[in-house]
C-alpha positions as CSV (number, residue, x, y, z in Angstrom):
1,M,-6.1,-15.9,-19.8
2,I,-8.7,-15.2,-17.1
3,K,-9.4,-17.7,-14.4
4,R,-13.1,-17.5,-13.5
5,M,-14.5,-18.4,-10.1
6,D,-18.2,-19.1,-9.4
7,K,-18.4,-16.3,-6.8
8,L,-19.8,-12.8,-6.5
9,L,-17.6,-10.0,-5.0
10,I,-20.1,-9.2,-2.3
11,D,-23.4,-10.5,-0.9
12,L,-26.3,-8.6,-2.4
13,P,-29.5,-8.4,-0.3
14,R,-32.6,-9.9,-1.7
15,P,-35.1,-7.1,-2.3
16,K,-38.6,-7.5,-0.8
17,N,-40.3,-6.0,-3.9
18,P,-39.4,-5.7,-7.6
19,D,-38.1,-2.4,-8.8
20,P,-37.9,-2.5,-12.6
21,N,-37.7,1.3,-13.2
22,A,-34.8,1.6,-10.8
23,A,-33.2,-1.4,-12.5
24,S,-33.3,0.5,-15.8
25,A,-31.3,3.3,-14.2
26,V,-28.8,0.8,-12.8
27,Q,-28.3,-0.4,-16.4
28,E,-26.4,2.8,-17.1
29,L,-23.7,1.6,-14.6
30,L,-23.4,-1.6,-16.7
31,G,-23.7,-0.7,-20.3
32,G,-23.4,3.1,-20.4
33,K,-20.5,5.0,-21.7
34,Y,-19.0,5.1,-18.2
35,G,-20.4,1.7,-17.1
36,E,-18.5,-1.4,-16.1
37,M,-18.6,-2.8,-19.6
38,S,-16.6,0.2,-20.7
39,T,-14.0,0.0,-17.9
40,L,-13.6,-3.7,-18.6
41,N,-13.1,-3.4,-22.3
42,N,-10.9,-0.3,-22.2
43,Y,-8.4,-2.0,-19.9
44,M,-8.8,-5.4,-21.5
45,F,-7.8,-4.1,-25.0
46,Q,-5.1,-1.8,-23.6
47,S,-3.6,-4.9,-21.8
48,F,-3.9,-7.1,-25.0
49,N,-2.3,-4.4,-27.1
50,F,0.3,-3.2,-24.6
51,R,3.8,-2.6,-26.1
52,N,7.1,-3.3,-24.3
53,K,5.4,-5.3,-21.6
54,K,8.7,-6.2,-20.0
55,K,10.2,-2.7,-20.1
56,F,7.1,-1.1,-18.6
57,K,5.9,-4.2,-16.6
58,P,4.5,-2.3,-13.5
59,F,2.1,-0.4,-15.8
60,Y,1.2,-3.5,-17.8
61,D,0.6,-5.4,-14.5
62,L,-1.6,-2.6,-13.2
63,I,-3.9,-2.4,-16.2
64,A,-4.0,-6.2,-16.6
65,S,-4.9,-6.8,-12.9
66,I,-7.6,-4.1,-12.9
67,T,-9.0,-5.7,-16.1
68,A,-9.7,-8.9,-14.1
69,E,-11.5,-7.0,-11.4
70,E,-13.7,-5.2,-13.9
71,F,-15.0,-8.6,-15.1
72,G,-16.3,-9.1,-11.5
73,H,-17.8,-5.6,-11.5
74,V,-19.8,-6.4,-14.7
75,E,-21.0,-9.6,-13.0
76,L,-22.0,-7.7,-9.9
77,V,-24.0,-5.0,-11.6
78,S,-25.7,-7.7,-13.8
79,N,-26.8,-9.6,-10.8
80,T,-28.1,-6.4,-9.2
81,V,-30.3,-5.7,-12.2
82,N,-31.6,-9.3,-12.1
83,L,-32.5,-9.1,-8.4
84,M,-34.3,-5.8,-8.9
85,M,-36.3,-7.4,-11.7
86,T,-37.3,-10.5,-9.8
87,G,-41.1,-10.7,-9.3
88,S,-42.0,-8.0,-11.8
89,T,-44.7,-10.2,-13.4
90,F,-46.7,-13.3,-12.5
91,P,-47.2,-16.7,-14.1
92,G,-50.5,-17.5,-15.9
93,N,-52.2,-18.3,-19.2
94,P,-51.1,-16.0,-22.0
95,D,-54.7,-14.8,-22.4
96,I,-54.8,-13.2,-18.9
97,T,-51.8,-11.0,-19.9
98,P,-49.4,-12.1,-17.2
99,M,-46.9,-9.4,-18.1
100,Q,-49.4,-6.6,-18.2
101,N,-47.4,-4.5,-15.8
102,A,-44.4,-4.4,-18.1
103,V,-45.9,-2.0,-20.5
104,D,-45.8,0.7,-17.8
105,D,-42.2,0.2,-16.9
106,R,-39.4,2.3,-18.4
107,S,-37.4,-0.5,-20.0
108,H,-39.4,-3.0,-22.2
109,Y,-36.1,-4.6,-23.3
110,H,-35.8,-6.3,-19.9
111,Y,-39.0,-8.1,-20.6
112,I,-38.9,-8.7,-24.3
113,A,-35.2,-9.4,-24.9
114,T,-33.7,-10.9,-21.7
115,A,-36.6,-12.4,-19.7
116,Q,-36.3,-9.9,-16.9
117,A,-32.5,-9.9,-16.7
118,S,-29.6,-7.5,-17.4
119,L,-28.6,-6.6,-20.9
120,P,-25.4,-5.2,-22.5
121,G,-26.8,-1.8,-22.9
122,D,-27.4,1.6,-21.2
123,S,-30.4,3.0,-19.2
124,H,-32.3,3.6,-22.5
125,G,-31.6,0.1,-23.8
126,R,-29.1,1.2,-26.4
127,P,-26.5,-1.5,-26.9
128,W,-23.0,-1.1,-25.5
129,T,-20.6,-0.3,-28.3
130,G,-16.9,-0.8,-28.9
131,D,-16.8,2.9,-29.7
132,N,-16.5,3.4,-26.0
133,V,-13.0,1.8,-26.0
134,F,-10.0,4.1,-26.0
135,N,-6.7,2.4,-26.8
136,S,-4.3,4.9,-28.3
137,G,-1.1,2.9,-28.0
138,N,0.4,5.8,-26.1
139,L,0.9,4.7,-22.5
140,L,0.7,8.1,-20.9
141,L,-2.4,9.1,-22.9
142,D,-4.1,5.8,-22.0
143,L,-3.4,6.2,-18.3
144,L,-4.7,9.7,-18.4
145,H,-7.8,8.5,-20.1
146,N,-8.3,5.7,-17.6
147,F,-8.1,8.2,-14.7
148,F,-10.7,10.3,-16.4
149,L,-12.9,7.2,-17.2
150,E,-12.9,6.2,-13.5
151,C,-13.8,9.7,-12.4
152,G,-16.7,9.7,-14.9
153,A,-17.8,6.2,-13.7
154,R,-17.7,7.4,-10.1
155,T,-19.8,10.4,-11.0
156,H,-22.5,8.3,-12.6
157,K,-22.6,5.9,-9.6
158,M,-23.2,8.8,-7.3
159,R,-26.0,10.1,-9.4
160,V,-27.7,6.7,-9.7
161,Y,-27.3,6.3,-5.9
162,E,-29.3,9.5,-5.5
163,M,-32.0,8.3,-7.9
164,T,-33.0,5.3,-5.9
165,D,-33.1,4.0,-2.3
166,N,-33.4,0.4,-3.5
167,P,-31.3,-1.6,-1.0
168,V,-29.7,-3.9,-3.5
169,A,-28.8,-1.0,-5.8
170,R,-27.3,1.0,-3.0
171,E,-25.3,-2.0,-1.6
172,M,-23.7,-2.6,-5.0
173,I,-23.1,1.1,-5.7
174,G,-21.5,1.6,-2.2
175,Y,-19.1,-1.2,-2.9
176,L,-18.2,0.0,-6.4
177,L,-17.7,3.5,-5.2
178,V,-15.0,2.2,-2.9
179,R,-13.4,-0.1,-5.4
180,G,-13.7,2.4,-8.2
181,G,-12.0,4.9,-5.9
182,V,-9.1,2.4,-5.6
183,H,-8.7,2.5,-9.4
184,V,-8.9,6.3,-9.5
185,V,-6.0,6.4,-7.0
186,A,-4.1,3.6,-8.8
187,Y,-4.1,5.5,-12.1
188,A,-3.2,8.7,-10.3
189,K,-0.2,7.0,-8.8
190,A,0.8,5.6,-12.2
191,L,0.6,9.0,-13.7
192,E,2.8,10.4,-10.9
193,V,5.4,7.7,-11.5
194,M,5.4,8.5,-15.3
195,T,5.4,12.3,-15.1
196,G,6.2,13.4,-11.5
197,A,2.9,15.3,-11.3
198,D,1.0,14.6,-8.1
199,V,-2.4,13.8,-9.7
200,T,-3.7,12.5,-6.3
201,K,-4.2,16.1,-5.4
202,M,-7.2,16.1,-7.8
203,I,-8.9,13.4,-5.8
204,P,-11.8,13.0,-5.2
205,I,-13.7,13.8,-8.3
206,P,-16.5,14.7,-7.8
207,N,-15.5,16.5,-4.6
208,L,-17.6,14.3,-2.3
209,D,-16.0,11.8,0.2
210,N,-17.2,8.2,0.1
211,A,-18.3,8.5,3.7
212,A,-21.2,10.6,2.5
213,F,-22.8,7.4,1.3
214,E,-24.1,5.0,4.0
215,T,-23.3,1.8,2.1
216,T,-19.7,2.7,1.5
217,R,-18.8,3.1,5.2
218,K,-18.6,-0.6,6.1
219,F,-16.4,-1.4,3.1
220,E,-14.0,1.4,4.0
221,A,-14.0,0.2,7.6
222,Q,-12.8,-3.1,6.3
223,G,-9.9,-1.4,4.5
224,I,-11.1,-2.3,1.1
225,H,-10.3,1.2,-0.2
226,R,-6.6,0.5,0.5
227,K,-6.3,-2.9,-1.3
228,L,-5.3,-3.6,-4.9
229,Y,-5.5,-7.3,-5.9
230,T,-3.2,-9.1,-8.4
231,W,-6.1,-11.5,-9.3
232,S,-3.4,-14.1,-9.9
233,E,-1.3,-16.2,-7.5
234,T,1.8,-15.8,-9.6
235,D,1.5,-12.9,-12.0
236,Y,1.1,-9.1,-12.0
237,R,3.0,-8.7,-8.8
238,D,4.9,-5.6,-10.0
239,I,1.8,-3.5,-9.3
240,D,3.6,-2.9,-5.9
241,K,6.0,-0.6,-7.8
242,I,3.0,1.7,-8.3
243,W,0.5,0.8,-5.6
244,K,2.6,1.8,-2.7
245,G,2.9,4.6,0.0
246,T,-0.3,6.0,1.5
247,H,-3.9,6.6,0.4
248,P,-4.3,10.3,-0.4
249,E,-7.6,10.7,1.4
250,D,-6.9,9.2,4.9
251,G,-3.1,8.7,4.9
252,S,-3.4,5.0,5.6
253,P,-0.9,2.6,4.0
254,V,-2.0,0.9,0.8
255,E,-1.4,-2.8,0.3
256,V,-1.1,-5.3,-2.6
257,I,-3.1,-8.5,-2.0
258,I,-1.8,-11.5,-3.9
259,G,-4.8,-13.3,-5.5
260,S,-8.5,-12.5,-5.3
261,P,-11.1,-11.6,-2.7
262,E,-12.8,-14.7,-1.2
263,G,-16.2,-13.8,-2.7
264,V,-19.7,-15.2,-1.9
265,P,-22.1,-17.5,-3.7
266,V,-23.7,-16.3,-6.9
267,P,-27.5,-15.8,-6.6
268,D,-29.7,-18.4,-8.3
269,F,-32.9,-17.3,-9.9
270,E,-36.2,-19.1,-10.1
271,E,-37.9,-19.9,-13.3
272,V,-40.2,-17.3,-14.9
273,P,-42.8,-19.4,-16.7
274,E,-44.5,-16.4,-18.3
275,E,-41.2,-15.6,-20.0
276,F,-40.6,-19.3,-21.0
277,A,-37.4,-19.1,-19.0
278,P,-35.5,-21.4,-18.7
279,G,-38.2,-23.2,-20.7
280,V,-37.7,-26.6,-19.2
281,S,-40.6,-28.4,-17.7
282,E,-40.4,-30.8,-14.7
283,E,-40.9,-33.7,-17.1
284,D,-38.1,-32.3,-19.4
285,F,-35.8,-31.9,-16.5
286,M,-36.3,-35.5,-15.4
287,E,-35.5,-36.8,-18.9
288,I,-32.4,-34.6,-19.0
289,Y,-31.4,-35.9,-15.6
290,K,-31.7,-39.5,-16.7
291,R,-29.5,-38.7,-19.8
292,L,-26.9,-37.1,-17.6
293,Q,-26.8,-40.2,-15.4
294,G,-26.5,-42.4,-18.4
295,Y,-23.6,-40.4,-19.8
296,A,-21.8,-40.5,-16.5
297,N,-22.0,-44.3,-16.4
298,M,-20.7,-44.7,-19.9
């Protein structure tokens, strides 16, 4: 089971202006082949279907704990898209065409399907598919795939970072470059335990240090690149059998953190009347409020 907390991993800045075209590029980091929905579902199904959990517990714990973090990454990218879409249109009578600007934006799905919010799809609006999940049942093959998947995800994040200077996009990407780097190293260490091969010598892929990106530096200064979380107060603690020693890039000692990051409040988004979202008038709200009060006094 996954315990959900009403928190976001990091504080995302509120953009001064909408940036819908850049938001469509960020969608690739959510629902693309190497997006966060793919990392989440790959590791989730691998953990569900893991054989000999007790015998290979450190590897099971590793995949299961990273699964929990990936849920938070999906949430983070989704909120980034939502913030970048905020203010893209204006309220008004339907006859004045209040969403007239939308026809010139790259992604019409953001307006037609989700009322200016994220969608489970890639930068072209194609739906995410379970075909992106690799779960062979062979532990070594799955770990090797996961290492490759994280390297591909890192590459895509770097490319989207170079496509936009939007502050909310870059803040999110900077954080995920650091955390994705942790997962790259974690799977490299797991492969080394299984095979004896020092896969960490292949890091980083692509061959560009995180310090090259302005928004990664503060997170690395906080030591976030050295930490792997259990995401549980009691379980998955055997990740310390794999996540140990030093970080291959700076030689600093890595550490296991029991539990989860503290997190920050999740952004709340105002109504968008021209999208009929959430579609509850002030009068409707007061009636709902009265009903809730009545139910509470039952």
